[in-house]
N, C-alpha and C positions, 0 to 999 in steps of 0.2 A: 492779776492773772496775765501771762505773757501772751505776746501776739500769737505765737504758734499755738498755744494751748486753747486761745480763743477760737482759732481756726478749726482745730481739731474737735472742739465742742459744736460749733455750727455745721460742720461736716457730718458729725454724728446725728445731729437733730434733723438735717435734711436727709440723711440715710434713713432714719426711722420713719419720716413721712413718706418716702418712697416705697419703703416695704409695706406700710399700711395701704397706701393707694393703690400699690401694684396688686396687692391681695385682694383687695375689693374689685378691681376690674377683671382680674382673672376668674373671681367668684360668679361675676355677672354672666361670664360665657359658659363657665362649667355648669352652672345650674339648669342652662339650656339644653345640655347634650343629654341624649337618652340614657336610662339608668343602665341599659345593656351593655354599655361602654365602660363600666365601673371597673377599676383595677386592671386595666388593660391599656396597651399601647395604642389601641384604637382610639381611645379617649383623647391622647395627646394628638395623634394625626388629625382628629377632628378639631381640635382647639388651635393648632399652630397655623391655621388659615383664617382665623377670626381675628379681625382687626383690634377689637378691644382687648382680646388675650394677648395678643402681641405687645400692645401697648403696656399692658400690665407686667408682662415678663421684662419689658425693658426697664421699666421702673425698677422692678426687683434686682436686675443686673447692675443698674446704676447705683442703687441702695448698697449692694455689695461692694462696688468699687469705692463709694464714699466711705464705707465703714472702714475698709483696708487702708485707706488714705488717712483717715482720722487716727487709726492706731499708730501710724508713724509720727503724730503730732501730739497725741494725748495718751495717757495710760489708760489701760483697759478698765481700770476702776472708775473712770469717767465716761469713756465710751459706751460701755454695756449698758449702765443705766440709762443713759440718754437714748438708747435704741428702744428702750421699753415705752418711751412717751409716745411712740407710734401707735401703741395700743389705744391710747386715748383719742388720737385721731381717727383710728379705726371705727371707734364706736360712733364717732359725729358721722363719718362716711355711712355707716351701717344704717343709721336713722335717715339721713338727709338723701342719700342716693339709692340705697338698696332696699329702704322701706322696711328694714328689720326692726323688731320691737326690742328695745333696750330699756329695761328698768332699773330700779334700784338694785336688784341682785347682780346683775351684769356690771354696773358701774362699780359696786363694791368689790366684786370678784376681780376685775381688771386693776382696780387700786392696789388690791392685796398682792397680784402678781407683779405690778410695778414696784411696790415697796419690797417685795421679797427679792426681787431682781437686784435692787440697789444694795440689800443686804448681802446677796451673794457675792457681788463684785467688791464690796468692802471687807468681807470675812474672808474670800477665796486666796489660795495660795498665789504666790507671784510667778511670773512667766518664767519659762525654762527652755532651752533649746536642746535639751537632751531627749532622746528617744528610747523606750523600753527595749529591751533584749527581744529578738524575733521569737522566742520560745514564750514568752508573755504576750507579745504584741498580736501574734497571728490568732491565737485561740480567742482572746478578747474581742478583737474586731470581727472575727467569724461569728461570734455570739451575738453581737450587736446587728451585724447584717442579717442573719437568720432570723431574729426576732423582728426586724423590720418586714421580713417576707411572709410573716405569718399569715396575715389576711389573705394573701394570694394562694394559700394552700386550702382555703375554705371552699364551700361550694360557691357557684357562679352567682350567688346572690348579692355579691359585694362585699361579704364579711359585715361582722359587727361594727357598727360606727366607732365606737371606742377604739377598737383595734385598728382601724384605718387611720384615725387620727394619731394614735401613738406610732404607727408605721411612718407617717409623715416626720414625726419629731426624730425618731430613730434614724430615719435615712438621711435627714439633714445633719444630725449628729455625726453619723458616719462619714459624710462628706466633709464636714468641718475639720474632724480629726485627721481624715486623709490629707486635706489641705495643709494642716500643721506638719505632717511627715513630709509633704512635698517640700516645705520649706527647709526643713532639716536636710534633707536629701541633696537639696541645691546648694547649701552651705557647704556639705561634705564633697561635693562634686561626685556624687553617686548618681549618674544619670539614668542608670537602670531602674533604681529605685524611684527616681523621680517620674519615670514613665508609669512605673507600676501603680504608684499612690495617684497620679493623674487619672488613669483608669478608674481606680476605685472610687475616687471622688466623683467621677462622672456617673459610675454606677449608682452610687448612693444617692445623688442629685435626682436621678431618673426615677428611682424607686419612690423617692420622697415627693417628687413633683405628681406622679400618678396617684398615690395616695391622698396627697393634698387636694388635688382637683376632685377626686372621688368624694372626699369628705364635703367640699364645697357644694356637690350636687345635691347633698342630703341634709345640711345643717347650715345655720347662719354663719357667715364668715366672722363675725363678732365672737362667736363660741369657739370655732374651730381654729382660727388663726393663733390666739393666745395660748391655747392648750399645746399646739405644734411647739410654738416657742419654748414654753415651760419644759417640754420633754427634752428638747435639744440642749437647754441651759443645764437642765439637772444632770444628764449623761455626761457632758462636757466637764462639769464641776466634779462629778463623781469619779470619772476616769483619769482627770488631768494628772493627779499624783502618781497613778499606776502606769500610765503610758508614756508621759510627758515628763517624767521626773521632777515634778513640781513639789517642793518640800511642804510639809504640813507643819514644819517647826515654827512656833511663834503664830500659828494660824489659831484664831478664836473659834475653836470647834463648835461651841454652845452657839455662837452667832450664826455659823454656817448652818447647823442643824434647824435652828429656828427660823431662819430665812427660807430654807428649803420647805419647812412645814408651812410657812405662809403661802409660799408659791402654790404647793401641792393643794393647799385648801381653796386658794382662787380657782385653780384648775378644775377640782372636784365640783365646786361651785357651778362653774360654766357647764360641765357636762350634764349636771343634774338638772338644768334649766327645762322648762317646758318644751321648747322647739327641739333641742337635742334629745330629750327623752322621748318625744314622739317618733323622731327618726330612728332611734334605737329599737323602739317597739316595732316600726314598719321593718326594719331589718330582720328583726327575729321572726315575724311572721313570714317573710319570705325565704326563709332558710329551709 
């Protein structure tokens, strides 16, 4: 292992720990906010003045910075699986700090997600700097964005928890894809496109953050955060060939499908746990 590769792996590992720790700190404050602020900008206004939430957000931003730096030193096939290690760290925090109940089912589910993410990274297509034609790009991104907004169109009960969690994942996927398009625009010197995608990335991140904090109000972070991670990874893997020109030639499709199935099974298992099920039932009763 070369020195630069070692630094990339260490950076990705630190990034995964910051993501997990940041989510836990954000969840501590989000669950204290009144339910009436669910799925609203008022929720963020309440949280941005809370020291613990600010610390958690700083951790997440630092984690993103380390992830970006790690990708300059190590291939995505190493960085992405390393980020999934943060889910294991999150389970420990959930038990020791947040007092959440983590049993065999949660451990097995997170283990399945980590294994599936490793499979996705090893099976997925290689990177590309190409961007799809606007005729394809615009409607696909519009669909992703509109699906992320579905819970916001529901009655003010905060929507079904499952939809809120998926909204968070879709919002972060929208933000991630927009960030990729920003890089392509900067390379081409298209500054108007760069500003456009910067605005889109910010909008996606805002929607994702509100949905994620709303989900943290109603369910354990050890259940919510892994599912959000799964959704954004699955969307990125599924849309990369269409929007970023990544070729599937030579890609082991069977391994990719199997990895997605394992990840999905882990996510479904977490959603079906007692804590999330109770939150879902409460959301249905309030609708």
